C-alpha positions as CSV (number, residue, x, y, z in Angstrom):
1,X,0.0,0.2,-0.2
2,X,0.9,3.2,-0.6
3,X,2.7,5.0,2.3
4,X,0.4,7.9,3.7
5,X,1.5,11.1,4.9
6,X,1.7,11.3,8.5
7,X,-1.0,13.9,9.8
8,X,-0.4,16.8,11.9
9,X,-3.5,16.8,13.8
10,X,-4.8,15.6,17.2
11,X,-5.0,11.9,17.7
12,X,-8.2,12.4,18.9
13,X,-9.1,14.0,14.9
14,X,-10.0,11.3,12.9
15,X,-11.3,13.1,10.0
16,X,-10.0,16.0,8.9
17,X,-10.6,17.8,5.4
18,X,-8.4,21.2,4.4
19,X,-9.7,22.9,1.6
20,X,-11.7,20.0,-0.1
21,X,-12.5,20.6,-3.7
22,X,-14.4,18.5,-6.2
23,X,-14.9,19.7,-9.7
24,X,-16.6,17.7,-12.2
25,X,-16.1,18.0,-16.1
26,X,-18.9,16.9,-18.5
27,X,-17.6,17.6,-22.2
28,X,-17.3,21.6,-21.9
29,X,-19.1,22.1,-18.8
30,X,-17.5,22.3,-15.4
31,X,-19.5,21.8,-11.9
32,X,-18.0,22.9,-8.7
33,X,-19.3,20.4,-6.5
34,X,-17.3,21.0,-3.7
35,X,-15.8,24.8,-3.2
36,X,-13.0,24.3,-0.3
37,X,-14.4,22.2,2.8
38,X,-12.9,22.1,5.8
39,X,-13.9,20.0,8.7
40,X,-12.3,18.0,11.8
41,X,-14.3,15.3,13.7
42,X,-13.3,13.8,16.7
43,X,-13.5,10.5,17.4
44,X,-16.9,9.2,18.8
45,X,-18.6,12.3,17.2
46,X,-22.1,11.5,16.0
47,X,-23.1,14.1,13.3
48,X,-25.4,14.5,10.5
49,X,-24.8,16.8,7.0
50,X,-27.7,18.4,5.7
51,X,-28.6,20.8,2.8
52,X,-31.1,21.4,0.2
53,X,-30.7,19.2,-3.1
54,X,-27.3,19.9,-5.1
55,X,-25.6,21.8,-2.4
56,X,-22.5,18.6,-2.1
57,X,-24.0,16.2,0.5
58,X,-23.3,13.1,-2.1
59,X,-20.1,14.4,-3.3
60,X,-18.8,15.1,0.2
61,X,-20.3,11.7,1.4
62,X,-18.3,9.7,-1.5
63,X,-15.0,11.9,-0.6
64,X,-15.1,10.9,3.1
65,X,-16.3,7.4,2.5
66,X,-13.1,7.1,-0.1
67,X,-15.4,6.6,-2.9
68,X,-14.0,9.5,-4.9
69,X,-10.8,11.7,-4.5
70,X,-10.7,15.4,-3.8
71,X,-9.6,17.6,-6.9
72,X,-7.3,19.3,-4.6
73,X,-6.6,19.7,-0.8
74,X,-6.4,16.8,1.4
75,X,-8.7,14.1,3.1
76,X,-6.9,12.9,6.8
77,X,-9.0,9.6,7.8
78,X,-7.1,8.8,11.1
79,X,-3.4,9.4,10.3
80,X,-2.8,8.8,6.6
81,X,-3.7,11.4,4.2
82,X,-6.3,9.3,1.7
83,X,-6.4,12.5,-0.8
84,X,-4.3,11.1,-3.5
85,X,-4.5,7.0,-3.2
86,X,-5.2,4.4,-5.8
87,X,-8.0,2.5,-6.7
88,X,-6.7,-0.4,-4.9
89,X,-5.4,1.2,-2.0
90,X,-8.8,3.2,-1.1
91,X,-10.6,0.0,-1.7
92,X,-8.5,-1.2,1.3
93,X,-9.1,1.7,3.5
94,X,-13.1,1.0,3.2
95,X,-12.2,-2.4,3.9
96,X,-10.6,-1.5,6.9
97,X,-11.6,1.4,8.2
98,X,-14.9,2.2,7.1
99,X,-18.7,0.7,7.6
100,X,-21.1,1.8,5.0
101,X,-25.0,2.2,5.4
102,X,-27.4,2.9,2.5
103,X,-30.9,3.7,2.3
104,X,-31.5,0.9,-0.2
105,X,-30.1,-1.5,2.5
106,X,-27.6,-3.0,-0.7
107,X,-27.9,-6.8,0.9
108,X,-27.3,-9.8,-1.0
109,X,-30.6,-11.3,-1.7
110,X,-29.7,-14.7,-2.2
111,X,-27.8,-14.7,1.0
112,X,-28.9,-15.4,4.6
113,X,-28.4,-12.3,7.2
114,X,-25.2,-13.7,8.6
115,X,-24.0,-14.3,5.4
116,X,-24.8,-10.9,4.2
117,X,-22.9,-9.3,7.8
118,X,-19.8,-12.1,6.9
119,X,-19.4,-10.6,3.7
120,X,-16.6,-7.8,4.6
121,X,-14.6,-10.2,6.3
122,X,-14.9,-12.5,3.3
123,X,-12.9,-10.2,1.7
124,X,-10.4,-9.1,4.1
125,X,-9.5,-13.0,4.2
126,X,-10.9,-13.9,7.5
127,X,-10.9,-17.9,8.4
128,X,-15.0,-19.1,8.5
129,X,-15.1,-20.1,12.0
130,X,-14.0,-16.7,13.2
131,X,-16.5,-14.7,10.0
132,X,-19.2,-16.8,11.5
133,X,-18.9,-16.1,15.6
134,X,-18.1,-12.2,14.8
135,X,-21.7,-12.2,12.3
136,X,-23.6,-13.8,15.0
137,X,-22.7,-12.2,17.3
138,X,-23.1,-8.3,15.2
139,X,-26.6,-9.7,14.9
140,X,-27.9,-10.6,18.2
141,X,-26.7,-6.9,18.8
142,X,-29.0,-5.6,16.8
143,X,-31.8,-8.0,17.8
144,X,-31.8,-10.4,14.7
145,X,-30.7,-13.4,17.0
146,X,-33.5,-15.3,15.8
147,X,-33.3,-14.1,11.9
148,X,-29.6,-15.8,11.0
149,X,-30.5,-18.0,8.5
150,X,-33.6,-15.6,6.7
151,X,-33.2,-14.0,3.5
152,X,-33.6,-10.6,2.9
153,X,-36.6,-10.6,1.6
154,X,-38.1,-12.9,4.3
155,X,-37.6,-9.4,6.5
156,X,-39.4,-5.9,7.3
157,X,-37.4,-3.0,6.1
158,X,-36.6,-2.0,9.3
159,X,-34.6,-5.7,9.9
160,X,-33.3,-5.1,6.8
161,X,-31.6,-2.2,7.4
162,X,-30.5,-3.8,11.0
163,X,-29.1,-6.4,8.7
164,X,-27.4,-3.6,7.0
165,X,-25.9,-2.2,10.5
166,X,-24.4,-5.0,11.7
167,X,-22.3,-5.5,8.4
168,X,-21.6,-2.1,8.8
169,X,-20.2,-2.8,12.2
170,X,-18.2,-6.2,11.3
171,X,-15.1,-4.5,10.6
172,X,-15.5,-2.3,13.6
173,X,-14.8,0.7,11.8
174,X,-12.9,4.1,12.7
175,X,-15.9,5.8,11.2
176,X,-19.6,4.4,10.1
177,X,-21.2,6.4,7.3
178,X,-25.2,6.4,6.7
179,X,-26.8,7.8,3.7
180,X,-30.2,8.4,4.8
181,X,-30.9,5.4,6.5
182,X,-34.1,6.0,7.4
183,X,-35.2,7.2,3.9
184,X,-37.1,3.8,3.1
185,X,-38.7,3.0,6.4
186,X,-42.2,4.1,8.2
187,X,-42.1,6.9,11.0
188,X,-41.9,3.4,13.7
189,X,-39.2,1.5,11.8
190,X,-37.3,4.8,11.3
191,X,-37.2,5.6,15.3
192,X,-35.6,2.0,15.9
193,X,-33.0,2.5,14.0
194,X,-31.9,5.9,15.2
195,X,-32.1,4.3,18.7
196,X,-29.7,1.7,17.4
197,X,-27.2,4.5,16.2
198,X,-27.9,6.7,19.6
199,X,-27.0,3.3,21.3
200,X,-23.7,2.8,19.0
201,X,-22.4,6.4,19.4
202,X,-23.1,6.1,23.3
203,X,-20.5,3.1,23.1
204,X,-18.1,5.3,21.3
205,X,-18.7,4.5,17.5
206,X,-18.2,7.9,15.2
207,X,-21.4,8.3,12.9
208,X,-21.4,10.2,10.1
209,X,-25.4,10.5,8.8
210,X,-26.0,12.4,5.9
211,X,-30.0,13.3,5.6
212,X,-32.3,15.7,4.3
213,X,-34.8,14.9,7.5
214,X,-34.5,17.3,10.3
215,X,-36.0,15.5,13.0
216,X,-33.2,12.7,11.9
217,X,-30.5,15.3,12.6
218,X,-31.3,16.2,15.9
219,X,-30.4,12.8,17.1
220,X,-26.8,13.5,16.0
221,X,-24.4,15.6,18.5
222,X,-23.5,18.3,15.6
223,X,-25.4,19.3,12.3
224,X,-23.0,20.9,9.1
225,X,-25.1,22.1,6.8
226,X,-24.2,22.8,3.4
227,X,-24.5,25.0,0.8
228,X,-23.6,25.7,-2.5
229,X,-20.7,23.4,-1.8
230,X,-19.5,25.1,0.9
231,X,-19.9,24.9,5.1
232,X,-22.8,27.3,5.9
233,X,-23.3,26.0,9.1
234,X,-21.8,23.7,12.1
235,X,-23.4,23.5,15.0
236,X,-23.5,21.3,18.0
237,X,-26.2,20.5,19.9
238,X,-26.7,20.7,24.4
239,X,-27.7,16.7,24.7
240,X,-27.7,16.9,27.9
């Protein structure tokens, strides 16, 4: 793997963006999706990213998730500057340090609950016994210990999202990235999923949640609002 650049920031800062810009060129048209984002996130933080359509939320999430690179600026994840890593190295970073939760769950329909949770470990070359033990433990953590052998089509939307949460946790990620995780759920199931996030954060997990829903954002300890590719506001809530 490419040698990383040391991060001069505090060891407690696990995400740091420095003047990150992202520009897309589509033929003669240039779109500047991010215009110089600077942002620091501490270990154990719970942050929501909000803003109107086209403000740069999805682009920022792609950069944070190492799915895309900044056009300029620096992105430090843990102690590493990952801004200019190649695709292979970014893939390794995603598998080892990041957990993803999507609106559409992104489960493999042919696999059971426990097999879906095991998928990230399979790509890391873990042994079968270790994979099964860790996956079963996490299924129990999210309340699905009685559903290990069920397939996604046999589960409710809320249960499928719990599988996705367990899968995101299986590699003990540095950061959990959640993209509209309650967007496909009814209000009751959505609140149950947010309670899972609250519990994970209370146990020290760092969560970055993209949402358009102010009620969902209030579960976070901090809200960053984007506008036109820039940070428009960054507010920390008093949740005591």
